[in-house]
N, C-alpha and C positions, 0 to 999 in steps of 0.2 A: 493567558500562558505566559506572554512576555514578563509579566511581573512576579513569575514563581521561580523558585530556587528547590533543588532537593537536599535531602540529606540520607545518606546509603550507611546503613551500619553494618560493618564487618569484621572480620571476615567469613563469606558463608559460601558454602557449596551451591553450584546452580546444576540441578540435574532434574530430569523427568520430561515430561512431552510439550512439544510446542507446534501449535497451528499454525502455517505460515499464511500469510495474506496474499492478495492479489500484489502484481508487480507495481511499484510504483513508474517505474521507467517505461514500461508499456501504458500505463494508464493514461497518463498525460498525453502523450502524443496522438494516443487513439481519441481522446476528448476531444482536442484541436481537430484531428480528422473527421470527427463526425460532423463539423462544421461544413464539410463540402457536399455532404447529403441535404434533401429537403424533407426526407421522409424519417418516420420514428425508429430510433435507434434504442436497442437495449444492451447495457453493457454489463456483465454479470463478474463476479469477483473483484468489484472494485474496492480498493482499500480505503478505509477511513481514515485518512490523515490529512494534514492542514493543506499540502499542496494542491490535493484534489479539492478541497473546500475554496481554496483561492481562485483555482481555474473555475470552479462552477461560479463563483462570484463573479468573476471576469465576463464569462459568458452569458450570464444572465443579466450582466448590465449592458449587454448590447442587444437585447431582446431573444434570445436564445431560452426556449422553453426546457426546465429543467426538474426532475422530480427524482431525489435520493431518498431510496430506503435500503432494501436489503439488495436491490439492484439499482442501476442508474438508469433513468429513461431519458432521453434528449431528442427535442425536435428543434431543428435550426431552420424550419421553412422560412421565418422572417428574422430579417436582422435589420433592426431599425435604428441602431446606433453606432458609430466607429469611433467614438470618442472614449479613449481606455484611462481608465483613473491609473495614476503614477505610483498611489500608495498601494496598489495590487500588483502593477506590472513588475516593481522594483523588487518584490520580493520572491520572485521563482524565475529562474533563467528559462523553463521552458515555455515562457509566456512569448518567446521568439518564433513559435511554432503558430503563432496567431498570422505571422505574416501571409504565408502561402494561401492558406483556405480563404482570409479577407480579401486580399488582393484579386482571388478568383470571383468572389460572390460580388465584390464591391467595387474593384477597379482600382481601388487607393486604400493605403492605410498610413496613419501617423502614430508613430510608438516612439518612446522612450526606451533607450537599451535595457534590456532584462536585467534584473539583478540576480541573485542566487547566494548560494555558499561563498565565503570569503576564502577560496584556495589557490588564487593565483590568477594570474593573467588568463582571461576568457574572452579571447578576440570573436568578431562576427564576421571576420573576412572574409571566410569562406561560405557562408551563408549570402552575404551579398554577391560573392561572384557567382553563385549558384543562380540568384534571382536574375543577374544581368544576365546571363548565360541565354535564360529563358524570355528576356525581352523587357524585363521591368527596368523602369528608370527610378534613379535612387538618389537622393540627396541625404548624406550623413555628416551630420555637424553637430557639436558640443554633446554627443550620446542622443540626439534626437535623430529619427530615422523616417524620412518621408518617401513613401513609394508609390508609384503610381504606374498603370498600364497608359501609353500614348495610344497606339492605335490596338494592338492585340499580343498576349504572349504567343512564343512560336517553340514549338519541340526543337530540341538541341542536342549536340553532347556534351556532357559535363565530365570533365576530367579533373578530379581534386588531386591537390599536390601532395596531401596527406590525408590520412584516414580521421574522418571526424564525424562522430555518432549526430550531432545536433544538425550539421549543415547535410548529412545524409538524408536526415528526416525532413528537413526543408525542402530540399530538390524533390523527394517523392510528394509531398503534399503538396507541392505547387505543378508539378507535372500530371498529374492523373486524369486530369479535365481538359488539358491541352490536345488538340487535335495533331495527330501524326505519333511519330516515333522518338522518345527521351531515352537516350541512353547515358548512363550512370558510370562511372569508372572510380575505381579505387575505393568502394562503398564501406562503411562500417557494417559489423556483420552480427552485433550484438542479439541476442535471443530477443529482446525488446523491439529490435527493428523487423526481424521476421515477424513477430508477434503483430506488429503495426500493419506490416504488408498482407498477412493474413487476414488482417481483419477488412482492409479496403478490399482486398480480393473477394471477400465474403458479400460485401455490398456492390459489387460490380466493376471494380477497378481490374485494369489486366496489367499485372507487376509480373515480370518471369526474372528470377534470380538465376545466373548462369554460375559454372564451375570457374569462371574467369574473372572473378572479383568484380561483377560487374551487374547492374540491373538495367532490362530493356523493359520501358514502361510505355504501353500502346493507349493514347487518349481515347478516354471515352465519353459521351455526350453527357450523362448523368450518373450519379451512383444512387443506390435505391436504400431502403432500410434494412433492419436485419437486426438479431440478437447474436454477442460475441462474449464470450468468456475469455478474459485475461490469465495470461500464465504467473504462473507461481513467482513470488520476488525471491531472485536468487543471493541478492546482499543480505537480506533479512536472514535467509538461510545460513549465510555462510557465518554472520554475526553470531547466532545462537549457538551452531557448531563451534566456535570461538568459544561461547560462553562455559560450555563442557569441557573443552581441551584445557583452558585456563584454571579451571576448576578441580581437573585430575577426575572427573566424574563422568557421568552419561547421560547425553542427550539424544533425545530422538524427535527429529522435525518432520511432521506429517503436510500432507497437501503440497508437497513440493515436487521438484523434476530435477535429479541428479544429474543428469545429462547436462544442464546448464552450468555446474559448479565444478566441472571436470579438473579445472587448474587449481581450486581451493581445495578439492578433496586430496590432491596429489600432495599438496605442502602438509596438510593437516596428517596424512601417513607418514611422512618425513618426520612431524614433528615427534611421531611415536604412538598416536592415535589408531586404535583398531574402528575400521568403519564397515557397517554393514548397510547395503544399499537395495532397495527394492524398488518396484515402478514408480510408486509416488511417495518413500519417504525414505530418509536416513538417519542411521543411528550412529553416532559417534561414542566410543568407550574409551576413557583413558586408564581406568583401572588402578589410580594412583600411580602411576608410572612415571618416570622423570620424563619433562617436557624437554624436547631436543632444539636448538635454534635452527631457523630454515632460514636461506638465502632467497631473495624474491627480486624479481624483475619486473615492473607492471607494464603490460603493455593492452594493444586494443585486442579483443576478443577473437579468437580463441585463448588470447594470453590471459594473463593473472589480471584481475580487475583493480582498477585503483581504488575504487570503492571500498576495497577491504585492506587497503595498506594499512591504515591507522588501527585497526583490529589486529592484525599480523603484528604491527608495531608491539602492541601491548606484550603479546604472546612471546615474541622473542625477547622481551625486555625482562621475563621471569625464567626463560629457560638459560640455563647455566652454559655459558659460552659465548662465542663472537660470531655475530651474523651481520649481514647487510640486507638493505631493501634498498632498491634504485627506483626511483620515482620518474618513468618515463613522459607520464600523461599531463601532470601537474606539478612541474617540478617546484612550486613555493607551497605544496600542501604538507605542512610541517607544523602548523601551528599547535597540534597535539602534544609535540615533543616536550614543550615549554612546562606543559601541565604534568605531564608524566615524571619529568625531573623532581617537580615539587614534591611528586610521591615517593622519590628514593631511587628511581630507575637511573641506568649510566648509558645515555643514549647521546650521541653527538650527531652532527649534521655536517657533511661535508659535500658541497655543490648540490647535487640531485640526489644524494645518496645518505640514508639512514644507517649510523653504525651502534648497534647494541650489543653491550656486555651484560650478561644476565647477572641480575640479583636473587638471593634467595628469597625477599620478601620487599613489600612495597607497603607504605604507611599512609594512612589516610590523611588528607589536606584539604584546603579551602580552594578550588580551582574553578577555572572559567572553561566552559564548552564556546567554541568558535563556529562550528558549522555542523551539518548534519552528521557525517560520519565519524568526527571526532568525538561529538556527544556521546555516540555507542560506544567508542572506546573508552571513555573516561567513565562512563556508568559501570561498564564491564570491570575497569579498574578498581573503583570504588568497592565493589562487591567482594572482590577478594583482597583490599587492602586491610592490614590491621589498624583497627580504631575508623573513626567516623570520617566521611567526605561529604565535605558539602560542595556540590557544582552548581554554580550560575549559569545564567543563559541557557538555561534547560530548553526554552523553546524549539531549538533547534531540532531537535529530537522529534518533535511531533510532525515534522514535515516530511517524514520518510517511514516511521514504523509505527504501523497501528496498535493500539493499545499495549505500549511497549512496557510501561511502569508494572501494568497487572499481569503479564505474560512473564516478567522476571520475578514478580513477587510468587506467582504459582510454581515457579522453578527454585525458589529458596531464597530470593534477594529480600532484604529488608530495608524498604525505601519510604520516605515519608516526603510529602511535598510541603515547601514552607513558602509562606506568604512575604515577600518583602517588605519592610517595615519603612 
């Protein structure tokens, strides 16, 4: 994948039906959570994406048995190696969730600082704070993490100074098998975290979410096996709805959950789209209407998701008028702006704010994808641009979107994969 780029022949309307895959951001923590059980686990609705394939390689490398077909079967009864290959760890940020389960199972873990998308600073200080609160001993130097248990881990109170999805998951995965009560304050509340909690509770954990922005975890002696179905991917859903909006056409996303994307739907309605919602599908119809620019501020769930910021930046760039997007989660998540401006958009960055002046059309160009969500944004831009667009470093898109080129082709895109010479 790394040696390939794509050419998009535009412009084309994107319309039709899209089947949404399982959630990337649920599947990853649930896979790592499975290490805590020594019994058979079946995970349904697992997305066929590169981040999952990398995670499977990491887990197989330490002796965990995994069979991937339509579902994913995992048995972590035996862990015979805790030496992790850096060439895998550096590829996904989610590999940090190895720490809690391996620490519980093996009493120690050495790990290089995980990699992931280049979207600004992504410190691990709150992960370390949570682990230290539970009694872990930590040496962290030169991006190398050495964590061990001197005597035992202890339940405790964890109060996060700010909301962090990653650190919330780390604290949950580390706490479920510690005797006593662990209370976690100022938790992240994303649907993917609730999905991970539901999975753990199904296999024997005792995790209770309260209305006071906290979790109460009663440690259990062991976790069992079981079968669990992952929720639909809300960011994939939002991305395809944007495809319909910028094409001024009609898109229906099936096998999704509208409850998870209320903030996205609200902004799409403000942009002029008509939205029809049922239990497990969403239809967006733009009816060739004029796009209206929308002001957005990204925030933790249930606020507007940062993972939809690049896609809405594209929408605002072709909606006549002035708009802004304030990025509160990753203040440097702006690498797609330079590439969009190469295509004729009028976008400026001021501190952590994107300011768009809408243009009538954008033009194809030779551009570079820098991370997962910017890749989605630039592919959609190429689909509606006049002329041909070549996107380099397209490998990022395969990390989080299942069969993305096929799905886009099915709704009208004209895309060809090119081998680098």
